[in-house]
A tleap script that builds the chain and sets N, CA, C and O, in Angstrom:
source leaprc.protein.ff14SB
mol = sequence {
  NMET VAL ALA ASN ALA GLY LEU GLU HIE LEU
  GLY PRO VAL ASP THR LEU THR ASP GLU GLU
  LEU GLU GLU MET VAL ARG VAL HIE LEU TYR
  GLY PRO PHE HIE LEU VAL GLN ALA ALA LEU
  PRO VAL MET ARG SER GLN SER ALA GLY THR
  LEU VAL TYR VAL PRO SER PRO MET ALA ARG
  LEU GLY PHE ALA TRP SER THR GLY TYR CYS
  CHIE
}
set mol.1.N position { -132.348 -33.353 -17.097 }
set mol.1.CA position { -132.925 -32.667 -18.001 }
set mol.1.C position { -132.036 -31.926 -18.638 }
set mol.1.O position { -131.316 -31.246 -17.907 }
set mol.2.N position { -131.830 -31.833 -20.025 }
set mol.2.CA position { -131.126 -31.063 -20.812 }
set mol.2.C position { -132.107 -30.068 -21.511 }
set mol.2.O position { -133.173 -30.477 -21.970 }
set mol.3.N position { -131.693 -28.614 -21.596 }
set mol.3.CA position { -132.526 -27.878 -22.311 }
set mol.3.C position { -131.627 -27.331 -23.337 }
set mol.3.O position { -130.617 -26.805 -22.869 }
set mol.4.N position { -131.739 -27.320 -24.657 }
set mol.4.CA position { -131.015 -27.026 -25.758 }
set mol.4.C position { -131.845 -26.657 -26.827 }
set mol.4.O position { -131.867 -27.445 -27.772 }
set mol.5.N position { -132.654 -25.470 -26.916 }
set mol.5.CA position { -133.380 -25.180 -28.179 }
set mol.5.C position { -133.218 -23.874 -28.599 }
set mol.5.O position { -132.879 -23.071 -27.730 }
set mol.6.N position { -133.388 -23.450 -29.783 }
set mol.6.CA position { -133.113 -22.204 -30.240 }
set mol.6.C position { -133.996 -21.792 -31.349 }
set mol.6.O position { -134.659 -22.677 -31.889 }
set mol.7.N position { -134.108 -20.491 -31.796 }
set mol.7.CA position { -134.805 -20.097 -32.831 }
set mol.7.C position { -134.054 -18.751 -33.322 }
set mol.7.O position { -133.772 -17.881 -32.498 }
set mol.8.N position { -133.777 -18.625 -34.528 }
set mol.8.CA position { -133.168 -17.223 -34.977 }
set mol.8.C position { -133.827 -16.723 -36.231 }
set mol.8.O position { -134.034 -17.414 -37.228 }
set mol.9.N position { -134.122 -15.511 -36.091 }
set mol.9.CA position { -134.659 -14.992 -37.466 }
set mol.9.C position { -133.528 -13.963 -37.915 }
set mol.9.O position { -133.222 -13.044 -37.156 }
set mol.10.N position { -132.965 -14.106 -39.041 }
set mol.10.CA position { -132.021 -13.550 -39.468 }
set mol.10.C position { -132.375 -12.284 -40.456 }
set mol.10.O position { -133.349 -12.313 -41.208 }
set mol.11.N position { -131.554 -11.269 -40.374 }
set mol.11.CA position { -131.987 -10.188 -41.203 }
set mol.11.C position { -131.552 -8.761 -40.450 }
set mol.11.O position { -131.251 -8.770 -39.257 }
set mol.12.N position { -131.542 -7.629 -41.180 }
set mol.12.CA position { -131.274 -6.310 -40.547 }
set mol.12.C position { -132.413 -6.167 -39.441 }
set mol.12.O position { -133.538 -6.663 -39.492 }
set mol.13.N position { -131.840 -5.339 -38.377 }
set mol.13.CA position { -132.936 -5.058 -37.438 }
set mol.13.C position { -134.107 -4.375 -37.959 }
set mol.13.O position { -135.237 -4.568 -37.509 }
set mol.14.N position { -133.825 -3.538 -38.952 }
set mol.14.CA position { -134.977 -2.742 -39.520 }
set mol.14.C position { -136.084 -3.533 -40.183 }
set mol.14.O position { -137.156 -3.015 -40.499 }
set mol.15.N position { -135.775 -4.863 -40.393 }
set mol.15.CA position { -136.792 -5.794 -40.952 }
set mol.15.C position { -137.357 -6.617 -40.202 }
set mol.15.O position { -138.429 -7.098 -40.569 }
set mol.16.N position { -136.767 -6.997 -38.930 }
set mol.16.CA position { -137.277 -7.876 -37.912 }
set mol.16.C position { -138.571 -7.462 -37.280 }
set mol.16.O position { -138.648 -6.381 -36.696 }
set mol.17.N position { -139.486 -8.194 -37.363 }
set mol.17.CA position { -141.016 -7.937 -36.917 }
set mol.17.C position { -141.053 -7.929 -35.438 }
set mol.17.O position { -140.124 -8.437 -34.810 }
set mol.18.N position { -142.062 -7.386 -34.839 }
set mol.18.CA position { -142.461 -7.709 -33.485 }
set mol.18.C position { -142.554 -9.201 -33.136 }
set mol.18.O position { -141.896 -9.782 -32.273 }
set mol.19.N position { -143.581 -9.778 -34.041 }
set mol.19.CA position { -143.819 -11.174 -33.959 }
set mol.19.C position { -142.583 -12.001 -33.851 }
set mol.19.O position { -142.475 -12.852 -32.968 }
set mol.20.N position { -141.557 -11.747 -34.814 }
set mol.20.CA position { -140.443 -12.528 -34.776 }
set mol.20.C position { -139.592 -12.366 -33.528 }
set mol.20.O position { -139.025 -13.337 -33.026 }
set mol.21.N position { -139.508 -11.229 -33.064 }
set mol.21.CA position { -138.835 -10.899 -31.855 }
set mol.21.C position { -139.419 -11.750 -30.598 }
set mol.21.O position { -138.800 -12.477 -29.822 }
set mol.22.N position { -140.701 -11.458 -30.637 }
set mol.22.CA position { -141.385 -12.109 -29.591 }
set mol.22.C position { -141.387 -13.760 -29.709 }
set mol.22.O position { -141.413 -14.440 -28.683 }
set mol.23.N position { -141.363 -14.255 -30.786 }
set mol.23.CA position { -141.173 -15.731 -30.973 }
set mol.23.C position { -140.079 -16.218 -30.407 }
set mol.23.O position { -140.074 -17.196 -29.660 }
set mol.24.N position { -138.796 -15.357 -30.834 }
set mol.24.CA position { -137.441 -15.671 -30.183 }
set mol.24.C position { -137.397 -15.773 -28.664 }
set mol.24.O position { -136.925 -16.672 -27.969 }
set mol.25.N position { -137.975 -14.690 -28.328 }
set mol.25.CA position { -138.002 -14.536 -26.723 }
set mol.25.C position { -138.856 -15.757 -26.146 }
set mol.25.O position { -138.373 -16.410 -25.222 }
set mol.26.N position { -140.104 -16.085 -26.660 }
set mol.26.CA position { -140.934 -17.391 -26.287 }
set mol.26.C position { -140.000 -18.405 -26.331 }
set mol.26.O position { -140.178 -19.212 -25.418 }
set mol.27.N position { -138.953 -18.696 -27.145 }
set mol.27.CA position { -138.335 -20.028 -27.321 }
set mol.27.C position { -137.321 -20.008 -26.357 }
set mol.27.O position { -137.230 -20.915 -25.531 }
set mol.28.N position { -136.503 -18.998 -26.387 }
set mol.28.CA position { -135.232 -18.659 -25.648 }
set mol.28.C position { -135.487 -18.486 -24.154 }
set mol.28.O position { -134.629 -18.904 -23.376 }
set mol.29.N position { -136.566 -17.918 -23.697 }
set mol.29.CA position { -136.795 -17.562 -22.184 }
set mol.29.C position { -137.781 -18.395 -21.668 }
set mol.29.O position { -137.555 -19.043 -20.646 }
set mol.30.N position { -138.997 -18.467 -22.327 }
set mol.30.CA position { -140.107 -19.311 -21.844 }
set mol.30.C position { -140.041 -20.778 -21.997 }
set mol.30.O position { -140.650 -21.518 -21.224 }
set mol.31.N position { -139.272 -21.251 -23.036 }
set mol.31.CA position { -139.112 -22.678 -23.552 }
set mol.31.C position { -138.251 -23.350 -22.080 }
set mol.31.O position { -138.871 -24.257 -21.523 }
set mol.32.N position { -137.210 -23.047 -21.598 }
set mol.32.CA position { -136.434 -23.501 -20.556 }
set mol.32.C position { -137.138 -23.383 -19.287 }
set mol.32.O position { -137.017 -24.282 -18.454 }
set mol.33.N position { -137.832 -22.404 -19.070 }
set mol.33.CA position { -138.630 -22.105 -18.036 }
set mol.33.C position { -139.731 -23.181 -17.888 }
set mol.33.O position { -139.815 -23.902 -16.894 }
set mol.34.N position { -140.613 -23.241 -19.001 }
set mol.34.CA position { -141.604 -24.255 -18.927 }
set mol.34.C position { -141.080 -25.607 -18.806 }
set mol.34.O position { -141.722 -26.433 -18.157 }
set mol.35.N position { -139.807 -25.966 -19.453 }
set mol.35.CA position { -139.147 -27.449 -19.303 }
set mol.35.C position { -139.037 -27.659 -17.932 }
set mol.35.O position { -139.560 -28.654 -17.429 }
set mol.36.N position { -138.353 -26.755 -17.187 }
set mol.36.CA position { -137.851 -26.855 -15.861 }
set mol.36.C position { -139.210 -27.171 -15.075 }
set mol.36.O position { -139.267 -28.222 -14.437 }
set mol.37.N position { -140.287 -26.317 -15.098 }
set mol.37.CA position { -141.329 -26.580 -14.596 }
set mol.37.C position { -142.036 -27.963 -14.603 }
set mol.37.O position { -142.646 -28.415 -13.634 }
set mol.38.N position { -141.888 -28.593 -15.811 }
set mol.38.CA position { -142.363 -30.084 -15.949 }
set mol.38.C position { -141.354 -31.002 -15.558 }
set mol.38.O position { -141.727 -32.121 -15.205 }
set mol.39.N position { -140.037 -30.709 -15.557 }
set mol.39.CA position { -139.283 -31.676 -14.846 }
set mol.39.C position { -139.111 -31.706 -13.429 }
set mol.39.O position { -138.869 -32.781 -12.881 }
set mol.40.N position { -139.198 -30.749 -12.835 }
set mol.40.CA position { -139.125 -30.577 -11.305 }
set mol.40.C position { -140.109 -31.501 -10.679 }
set mol.40.O position { -139.595 -32.177 -9.788 }
set mol.41.N position { -141.371 -31.727 -10.884 }
set mol.41.CA position { -142.036 -32.683 -10.113 }
set mol.41.C position { -141.578 -34.160 -10.280 }
set mol.41.O position { -141.674 -35.001 -9.386 }
set mol.42.N position { -141.067 -34.387 -11.526 }
set mol.42.CA position { -140.350 -35.808 -11.484 }
set mol.42.C position { -139.173 -35.855 -10.859 }
set mol.42.O position { -138.954 -36.875 -10.205 }
set mol.43.N position { -138.292 -34.956 -10.888 }
set mol.43.CA position { -137.158 -35.079 -10.029 }
set mol.43.C position { -137.229 -34.956 -8.536 }
set mol.43.O position { -136.431 -35.550 -7.811 }
set mol.44.N position { -138.154 -34.210 -8.092 }
set mol.44.CA position { -138.725 -34.313 -6.795 }
set mol.44.C position { -139.026 -35.571 -6.212 }
set mol.44.O position { -138.629 -36.011 -5.133 }
set mol.45.N position { -139.916 -36.200 -7.210 }
set mol.45.CA position { -140.562 -37.487 -6.883 }
set mol.45.C position { -139.575 -38.591 -6.712 }
set mol.45.O position { -139.814 -39.546 -5.973 }
set mol.46.N position { -138.473 -38.470 -7.388 }
set mol.46.CA position { -137.075 -39.364 -7.330 }
set mol.46.C position { -136.113 -39.113 -6.509 }
set mol.46.O position { -135.143 -39.842 -6.302 }
set mol.47.N position { -136.402 -37.806 -5.883 }
set mol.47.CA position { -135.179 -37.272 -5.024 }
set mol.47.C position { -133.852 -37.249 -5.711 }
set mol.47.O position { -132.811 -37.557 -5.131 }
set mol.48.N position { -133.922 -36.834 -7.108 }
set mol.48.CA position { -132.780 -36.774 -7.694 }
set mol.48.C position { -133.065 -35.987 -9.262 }
set mol.48.O position { -134.195 -35.896 -9.742 }
set mol.49.N position { -131.965 -35.516 -9.854 }
set mol.49.CA position { -131.992 -34.973 -11.002 }
set mol.49.C position { -131.128 -33.928 -11.279 }
set mol.49.O position { -130.735 -33.252 -10.329 }
set mol.50.N position { -130.753 -33.666 -12.417 }
set mol.50.CA position { -129.899 -32.596 -12.815 }
set mol.50.C position { -130.503 -31.778 -14.018 }
set mol.50.O position { -131.019 -32.276 -15.019 }
set mol.51.N position { -130.337 -30.312 -13.722 }
set mol.51.CA position { -130.868 -29.571 -14.825 }
set mol.51.C position { -129.673 -28.991 -15.508 }
set mol.51.O position { -128.748 -28.541 -14.831 }
set mol.52.N position { -129.642 -28.979 -16.768 }
set mol.52.CA position { -128.494 -28.530 -17.627 }
set mol.52.C position { -129.017 -27.428 -18.633 }
set mol.52.O position { -130.012 -27.804 -19.252 }
set mol.53.N position { -128.639 -26.334 -18.896 }
set mol.53.CA position { -129.155 -25.592 -19.858 }
set mol.53.C position { -127.749 -25.189 -20.652 }
set mol.53.O position { -126.742 -24.685 -20.157 }
set mol.54.N position { -127.990 -25.566 -22.034 }
set mol.54.CA position { -126.853 -25.372 -23.036 }
set mol.54.C position { -127.205 -24.352 -23.889 }
set mol.54.O position { -127.885 -24.552 -24.895 }
set mol.55.N position { -126.715 -23.081 -23.500 }
set mol.55.CA position { -126.873 -21.850 -24.373 }
set mol.55.C position { -126.126 -21.882 -25.863 }
set mol.55.O position { -125.134 -22.571 -26.099 }
set mol.56.N position { -126.687 -21.139 -26.679 }
set mol.56.CA position { -126.000 -21.098 -28.033 }
set mol.56.C position { -124.790 -20.359 -27.803 }
set mol.56.O position { -124.817 -19.408 -27.022 }
set mol.57.N position { -123.663 -20.709 -28.432 }
set mol.57.CA position { -122.469 -19.796 -28.612 }
set mol.57.C position { -122.699 -18.685 -29.469 }
set mol.57.O position { -122.064 -17.646 -29.287 }
set mol.58.N position { -123.559 -18.788 -30.411 }
set mol.58.CA position { -124.172 -17.806 -31.458 }
set mol.58.C position { -124.550 -16.466 -30.897 }
set mol.58.O position { -124.327 -15.355 -31.378 }
set mol.59.N position { -125.149 -16.781 -29.814 }
set mol.59.CA position { -125.642 -15.343 -28.944 }
set mol.59.C position { -124.486 -14.551 -28.386 }
set mol.59.O position { -124.704 -13.510 -27.767 }
set mol.60.N position { -123.117 -15.061 -28.605 }
set mol.60.CA position { -122.207 -14.200 -27.871 }
set mol.60.C position { -121.528 -13.446 -28.975 }
set mol.60.O position { -120.711 -12.578 -28.670 }
set mol.61.N position { -121.840 -13.747 -30.448 }
set mol.61.CA position { -121.293 -13.325 -31.522 }
set mol.61.C position { -122.439 -11.987 -32.104 }
set mol.61.O position { -123.667 -12.047 -32.029 }
set mol.62.N position { -121.783 -11.052 -32.568 }
set mol.62.CA position { -122.728 -10.008 -33.115 }
set mol.62.C position { -122.579 -9.706 -34.545 }
set mol.62.O position { -121.632 -9.076 -35.016 }
set mol.63.N position { -123.545 -10.179 -35.196 }
set mol.63.CA position { -123.559 -10.162 -36.740 }
set mol.63.C position { -124.498 -8.988 -37.238 }
set mol.63.O position { -125.414 -8.743 -36.452 }
set mol.64.N position { -124.462 -8.317 -38.232 }
set mol.64.CA position { -125.339 -7.420 -38.576 }
set mol.64.C position { -126.690 -7.926 -38.805 }
set mol.64.O position { -127.685 -7.241 -38.565 }
set mol.65.N position { -126.739 -9.110 -39.264 }
set mol.65.CA position { -127.956 -9.886 -39.755 }
set mol.65.C position { -128.567 -10.704 -38.520 }
set mol.65.O position { -129.468 -11.526 -38.682 }
set mol.66.N position { -128.015 -10.417 -37.301 }
set mol.66.CA position { -128.571 -11.339 -36.277 }
set mol.66.C position { -128.740 -10.543 -35.003 }
set mol.66.O position { -128.588 -11.062 -33.897 }
set mol.67.N position { -129.089 -9.145 -35.197 }
set mol.67.CA position { -129.280 -8.382 -34.053 }
set mol.67.C position { -130.471 -8.873 -33.247 }
set mol.67.O position { -130.317 -8.952 -32.029 }
set mol.68.N position { -131.479 -9.166 -33.705 }
set mol.68.CA position { -132.566 -9.574 -32.578 }
set mol.68.C position { -132.190 -11.001 -31.726 }
set mol.68.O position { -132.731 -11.267 -30.653 }
set mol.69.N position { -131.216 -11.837 -32.348 }
set mol.69.CA position { -130.843 -13.035 -31.576 }
set mol.69.C position { -129.496 -12.519 -30.562 }
set mol.69.O position { -129.306 -13.034 -29.460 }
set mol.70.N position { -128.828 -11.696 -30.986 }
set mol.70.CA position { -127.685 -11.395 -30.140 }
set mol.70.C position { -127.970 -10.267 -29.361 }
set mol.70.O position { -127.714 -9.187 -29.893 }
set mol.71.N position { -128.455 -10.255 -28.190 }
set mol.71.CA position { -128.963 -9.389 -27.620 }
set mol.71.C position { -128.138 -9.059 -26.177 }
set mol.71.O position { -128.533 -8.163 -25.430 }
savepdb mol mol.pdb
quit
């Protein structure tokens, strides 16, 4: 299973809404969590499997317009 999903709301931090930040947290944190929960039963039944999480390199870069994403 390869987890690689992302969502970014661009703009100054003072224009980022609570809803936009919560949406990014849901996608970046809960997305892989739920994907692993769904994949594990299949991997266990096969007695094999690999989990790979591919983070975004953009999360390591700090730009004024991406403060909610680069935390």
